[in-house]
N, C-alpha and C positions, 0 to 999 in steps of 0.2 A: 504494500500500500504506500503510494507516494504521499507527499505532504499535502497536496490539494485533496486527494481522496480522504486522507485522515481528517482534514478540516471539514469536508462535507459531512462525514460521519459524525463528527462532533457537533456540527450545527443541527443536524437532524435529531440527535440525541437531546440537545439542549432546548431546541425550539419547536420540535415536532413538525407538524405540517406547515408551519410558517417557513420552513426551509425545503424548497422543492428542487431536487436534482434535475438537471437537463430540462429546465423550464424555458418556455418561449420568452425571449427578451426583445427581439425586434418588434414583436406585436405590441409592445408597450410604448413604442415611439410613435410620434405623429406621422412618420413616413410609413409605418405599418409594414415594414419589410425587414429582413434580416433573420439571423439564426438564434440559437439558444445560448443560455448561460450554463456554465458547468453546474452552478447552483444559484437559485434566486431566493433571497431571504427577505421576507417582509417584516419590517420593524415597525411595531405599533407604539412603542414607548422607549423611553431612555433606558429602561431595564433590558429591552430586547437588544438595543445597540451595545450595551455593556456586555451582554452574553456573547454577541458576535466578537467583540474585542477580546473576551476571555479565550475564545477558541483560537483567535489569530495570534495570541501572545506566544504560541509555540513556533510561529513562523519568524524566527529570529533573523533569518537571512532575507526576509521580505521577498520570497520567491513567488508568492501567490498574488496574482493581480486582483485589484479591488476596483469596484465601480459603484458609485452611489447614484441611484435613479430617482428622479422626482416625477415629472410628468412627461419625460421623454421628448420634449419639444425642441431640443437642440442637439440631438444625438442620432448617429447613423451606425447601426450594428451590422457588421459584415455578415454575408450569407453563411460563412463557416461558423459564426457564433463567437462567443467570448469565453475563453478558457480560464475563467476566474470566478470570483464571488461577486455577484451583483446584489446590492442592498437596496431594496425598494422601500421608500418611506411611505407608511400606510396612513389610514384615516386618523389613527390615534395621534398623529403629529400635525394635524391641520387646524388646531384651535387658534382663534383670533380674539384678543381682548383689547379693549380700548379704555384708557384711563386719561381723561383730559386730552392732551395733544400727543400722548404716548401710546403707541400701538405695538403689541407683541404678537407676532404671527409665527406659527409653527413652520418648520422647514418644509413640510409637505403641503402647506396652504397654497391654493391656486391664486396667482396674481390677480386675475379678474375679480375673484371673490373678495380679496383684501381691498382692492380699489373701490369696489361698491360699498363695502362695510365702512370704510373711512369716510366716504362721501355722505353716507346715511348718518354718520355720527357728527356731521358738520365740520369735517376736516378737509384740508386741501393740501396738495403736494404729491399725491400718489395716483391721480386720475390717469396719467399716461399708461399705467400698467393694465388697464382694463382690456386692452387688445393683445396682450402678450400671453400666450397659452402655456406658461411655465409655472414652476413652483417658486416659493420664496427662497428655498435653499439653493436651487439652481441659479436663480437670479442674482443672489449674493455672490456665488462662485464666479460668475462671468460678468458681474456688474451690468446686468441687462438694463436696457433703456429704450427710449423712444419718445417722439414728440417733445424734444427739447429737454428731457430729464433722464435720470438714471438712478440706480439704487444708491450710489454714493451720495446723492443729494439729500437723502433722508435717513440712511442707516446710522444709528448711533452706536450700535454694538450687536454682537451675535454670540449665542451660546454654541460652542463647538465641542463635539466629542471626537477624540482621535481614536480610530479603530485599531491603530497599531500599538498605541501606548496605554489606552484606557483613560487618558487625561481628559477631564471634563472642565472646560475653561470658558470664561467670558472674554471675548476680544473686543476692544474698542475699535471704532471705525478706522482710526489712524493706523492700526496694526494690520489692517486687511489688505493694504497695498493696492487699493483700487486704481485701475487704469482704464483705458478705453476697452470695454468688453473683456475685462480681466480683473483678477484679484490674486492675492498670494496664497489662497487656500489650496491645499493639496488633495489628491483623490481620496486619501484615507481620513480626511477631516470632514465630519458630517455636521451640517448646520442644523442644530436641534430647534432653535428658534431665533428670531431676529427682532430687534427693537428698532422701531421707526419713530423719529421725532418729526411731526407734521405741524401745520399751522391751522388756526381757526379759519373757517371759510363759510360760505353759504351753501346750504344743501341744494337750493334751486340752481345756483350757478354751477355747482359740481355735477349735478345730474345732466345739465345741459352740455357740459364739457365731455362727460362720458359718452353721451349720445353722438356728439360731433366726432369723437375719436373712433367709435365703432362704425359710424357711417363712412368715414374716410378710409378705414381699413377695408371695408367691404367693396368700396369703389376702386381702390388702388392695388389691393393685394388679392391673390388667388385663394380659393378655398381648396378642398381636397387634401390629398396626402402630401404634405410638405413640412419642412422644419423651419419655416420663416427665412430670414435672410441667411444666405449661404456663406457670403464673404463679408468681412468687415469693410467699412468705407476707408480707403486710403486717405491720408491727409490731403485735403484740397480736392478730393474727388468723390463721386458717388459710384459705388461698385455696380449698381444696376445700370447706370448710364454708360459706364465703360463696357459692360457686357453687351448692351444694346448697340453701342457704336461698333462693336466687333461683329455685328450682324448675327448674333446668336439667339435672339428671341425665337422661340419655337424649335430650336435645334434639338435633335433627339439622338440619344445613344441607347439602343435597346429599349428598356421599359422606362427610361428616365428622360424627361424633357424640360428644357428651359421654359419657364412660364411665358406665355404671350402677353400676360397682363403686367408682370413685373419681372424684369430680367434677372434679378438677384434671388429669385425663387426657383427651385427645382421641384417638379412634381413627379410622383411615382404612380404608375398605373397599378390597379389591384393585382396582387400576385406577382409584383415586380421584383427586381433584384437590387439589393443594396450595393452590390459590386458595380452595377450599371451607373448608379448615382455617383459613386466615388470616381468612376472612370470619366463621367461627364464633368465633374468638378475639375479633374485634372486637365481635361480638354479645354474647358472654359479658361482656366488659368493660363494655359499655354498660349491660346489664341489672343487673349487680352494682352499678355506680355509682348507678343509679337506685333500687335497692332498699335499699342499705346505706350510701351516701355514701362508699364505699371504692373508690379507683381502683386497679385491678390492673395490675401491670407484668409483662410477659412474661419468662419465663426462656428460652423457645425463641428461637433466633437465626433471623431471617427473611432469606433470601438471594435477591436478584434481584427483589424486589418494589419497586413504586414507593413513594416516601417516604410518601404518604398511607396506603397499606395498612399499612406498618410502624408508623406513628403510631397508626392506629386500633386495631391489635392490641395496643398497649401495649409494643411492642418498641423498643429504642433510646432508652428514656427515662432 
């Protein structure tokens, strides 16, 4: 029995049916394509996360790959799957509380839910998140944003549990290393909850802004199976505009197609291939570089792919 197999056995013994060997992982993403995880563990509480950490404490050489999954909105899982432990944050970590202008949201809380809760409480500053189909934890990890704002603008601190060390700590915003679509959090650090500091606002004005954002997204961004923006915007450029200028709207590779509505979106057809999407990302990057001399970097996180495919797609740069 190798180290991963021993860890899987330990997780099943500790967490029962919350640990599912060879469980579908790609199906949990918004692309709805891709393979299985060696084991998928659903964590409903901080105790579940600690139990996972206890099992991993024997992996002193850190040979076992770890992946934390929120709502799968910024992730592409390879067709061959993920040969590691995937930790899915469950409904037990979705609680949202409001106290004055302070909001505490669980790591699995959906961004649109938090946006609407804050507006209903007469707060402003988080309306932008209503159109982002991700979780609080994932949004902190990548400093998600849109419509002129991002997580860094309102996060005051996060509670983080390190699955490698078992350390349960509160990190202030300054320690999170926020950058454009990035933070300093590592794959083994789980955002248990996040504290937001917002401002007092008008419920009526907030609801109007929510409606405007939802309408804008429906008009300008495609529906269907996609993961939102594929590439980050280079300094001084729009990734979508660069892809459009390269003549790639509607361009298809296998089951993956550049959206005709917004060129920085890739859509996958039902039953499609994650490998097709990764190959299309690489081709977009190659053509945009040839046409414009601008190198695109992926916003989408590629999971289970070989390093060459990740590099070609502009991920992990």
